[in-house]
N, C-alpha and C positions, 0 to 999 in steps of 0.2 A: 457467563462463560459459554453456555450453550448457544447463545446468540452470536458471539464474536468468533468462536473457534472455526466454523466453516469459512467465514470471511477472511480470517487470518491465513488459512491455508491457500485460499485463492490468491491473496496478495503475495504470499511467499513464492508461489509458482510463477506469477507474472514477473516478480522482481528477479527471480533466478533466470528466466528466459530472456528478459530484457538486458540483464547484465552480461550474460553469455554472448548475446548478439552484439552488444556494444564493445565488449573486449576484443572482438574480432575485426573491428574497424581499423582503417588505415591510420587515422590520427592517433590511436592508442599505440600502435606500433611505432609511429614517428616520435611520440613523446618518450617511449622507452629507449629509442635510439639516441635521443638527445641527452640521455643520462638520468631521467627520472627513475626512481625505484618503482617496483611493481605496485607497492602500496600507494605511492604518490600518484602514479598514473591512474590507479583505480579510483582514488578518492577525488582527485582534482578534475579528471576528465570523464571517466566511465560512469561513475556513480551519478554525476550531475545529469548526464543524458539518459541514463537508465531510469531515473525517477519520473520522467515524463509520463509513460504509460501507467506507472503505479499511482500517480496523483489522479489520473483520469479514473482509474478503477475505484479509488477511495471516494471520489465525488459521486460515483454511481452507487456505491455501497452504503453511503450515508443514509439515503432514503430507506433502504432495506432495514438498516439497523434501527432507525427511528420508528418505522412501522412495527418491527418486531418488538421493540420496547413497549410500544403502546399496547400490543396484544398481550404480552407476558404480564405487564403490570396490572392490566385489568382482569385477566383470568385469575391471577394469584393474589389480587388485591394488595399490591405492593406500592408504597409511595415512591414517586420518582417523576422524571421528566415526561415519560409517556403518559402517565395518569394526568399530569398537569395539562398536557396538550389536549387530551381527550375531554377533560372537563371544561376547557376554555370555550 
């Protein structure tokens, strides 16, 4: 929990800003004008394009989470993937 909570807050901020930026685009307004509900426009168009920066951040955070797991599992002598990588 201590390792993932700061990363989750960063992801939430990036997701929120990307979604707000995407919802202001012209193609979202066009989809709403064509008759899509707000939910359909958000899920079909906005969410798909807002996930691009989020996936980039997840890729960058993966190495941080793995390194943190190695440190935590070796300091507290816990079994897990970090210890397995360290012993390999």
